[in-house]
N, C-alpha and C positions, 0 to 999 in steps of 0.2 A: 743428079749426080752429086756425090759428096767426096770430100777430100779429107783425109786424116792429117791433122797437124798437132804439134806439141807446143803448148804455150806455158808461160810462167805468170802467175798472178800473185798479188799480195795475199797474205793469209786470209784476211777478212773477206776478200772477193772470192777466193777459191772456196772458202767455207760456204758462202752464200750460194755459189753455183752448185756445189755438191748437195746442199740442202734442198735444192729445187727438185731433185730426183732425176733430172736429165741435164747434166751440166752442158753438154753439147747444144741441146735445144735452147737452154737458157742463154748461153753466149751468142748463139745465132740470132735469137730474138733481140738481144741487146744491140748487136751490130745492125740489124735491120732498123731498129728504132733510131739509132744514130744516123743512119742513112736517110731516114724519113725526115728527121729534124734538119739535116744539112740541105736536103732538097727543098724543104719548106722555107728555110732562110734564103736560099738562092731564088726562090719564087718571089719572096718579098723584095729582094734587091731588083729583080726584073721589073716588078710592078712600080716600085717607088724610087728606084735608083740607088746608086752607091751612097752610103752614109745615112740611109733611112733611119737607122737606130740612133743617130745623134740626137734626135728630138725626144727620145725616151727620157722621162724625168726620174729622179730618185724615188719620187712617190709611186710612179708606175712600177719601178723595180720592186719596191717594198710590197706593193699589192700583188705582184706576180709571185713573190716569195710566199706570201700568205696563201694565195690561191692554189699554188702547186706544191706547197709543203716541202720546198727544196731544202730547208734547213740551212741554207747559206745564201749568199748573194747570187742573183742572176748575173751571169757573166756580162760585162759591159762590151766585150768584143767577141761576139759569138759568130760573126759571119766569116 
């Protein structure tokens, strides 16, 4: 089942979604990926407890930025 909604996006994100050729699918995939990441972070917290990310060093963050090509800093408070 699908539901039609109307959203507003910043110009650069709207252009990116439209360039995909299927803006609805593009946004749905992005939301699924966000859910997958949140679920993964919740699993890490269940495994290692609250505050597991406190032991991540700046060197770890820099390496993650290089590996994942984030172009910015990995968020220090992602959970």
